[in-house]
Residue, then its C-alpha position, 0 to 999 in steps of 0.5 A: m702776545i700778539e703785540q710781541d709777535a707783531t714786533r718780531v714780524c716788523d723787525l723781520i720786515s725792516s731787516r729785509r727791506q730794500v730802498g726803492v723796492r716794494a716789500i711783499v710780506a706773506i703771513a700764512g697759516p691754517p684757518a683760525s691760527g690767528k694770522s689775520t689778527l697778526a697781519e692787521t696788527v702788523v699793518q697798524s703798527l707799521n702805519a703808526q710810524q708813518g708821518s705822511a698821508v701815504p700809508l707805509a703798509a697795506l693789507v691784501p688778504m687772500d680771502g677776497y679771492h674766494l669763488d662766489n657761492r653760486i659757482l661753488e654750489a654749481r660745482g658741488l664745492l660749497a661744503r668745501k669752501g675754504a679748500p684750495e680749489t674754492f679760490d681763484a688761485i691763479g688770479f690771486c697769484n697774478a695779482i700779488k705778482g703785479l704788486k711788485s710793480s708800484q707804478h700805479e694804484s691797484f685794487h683788490p677784493k675783500f671778503d665780507r664774513q657777515m655776507d659770506l661773499a667777496i666785495a670787488n675793488a674794496i682794497a686800494v693799494h697806493p703806488d707809493t706804499p712800500i710794504v704790502v702784507v699778504e695774508g692767507n692759508y695757502l701762501l706758502m704751499d709748495s704746489v702750483p700755482w702757490r709756489t710761483l709766489a716764492e720769488v715774489y716774497t720779501a719775507t715770509v711768516f707762518v703762524c701755527p698753533n697745535l692741532e688741538e687748539l686749532e680744532n677748538r678755535l674752528q669749532y668755536r667759529w661755527i658756534k659763533h655763527g649760531f650752530d650747536p656745539e655738535t654741529a659746529r664740531q662736525r663742520a670743523k672736522s669735515n672741512d676746516l681741520p683737513n684744510a688746516i692739516l693740508v696747510i701745515s703739511g704742505s707749506r714751505r718753511a717760513d723765515l719766521t714761525l710763530n705758534q700763537n698758542 
């Protein structure tokens, strides 16, 4: 299933690319939708076709732009981590706009789930890499500042299972982090699921929508 979806995304990218212009591809969707795995698979598939040392594609996840836990705690937002207001949204949008210009190498943060923090400058994008895949929850949101990226994207993909499947996946995430099933369910319902509903209801229509059920 993931390989088939990745192939569909790669075909979309191929149909939208223009010679000499860097393609910025957005893969969006609610938390636990499978967008991260899909984005990684797409980039791996594209780079497997490349014969030179310069990668054909690079991956820049939005998660690297999480605000630090100390800032979130000071603002009373730690329990809401993952909501739109817990990201450096303007910094992220400016960085993605900057990627359209490929005159120099750029560096981007990467989120480490084990340490629960972003690592600065952990992702390098080569100036000659013609495709950048961006992945995250709010990429297609029809609100400021997210909507300012609409003209930047070459192609857009939205990944969304049904709400019941999302809730099960979100609960399982917390169980994997060591929480008992009831606590995991409450955590999913109190923050993750509202964020998921916001993404589903507030995102603009994508060029390609995948269910990932």
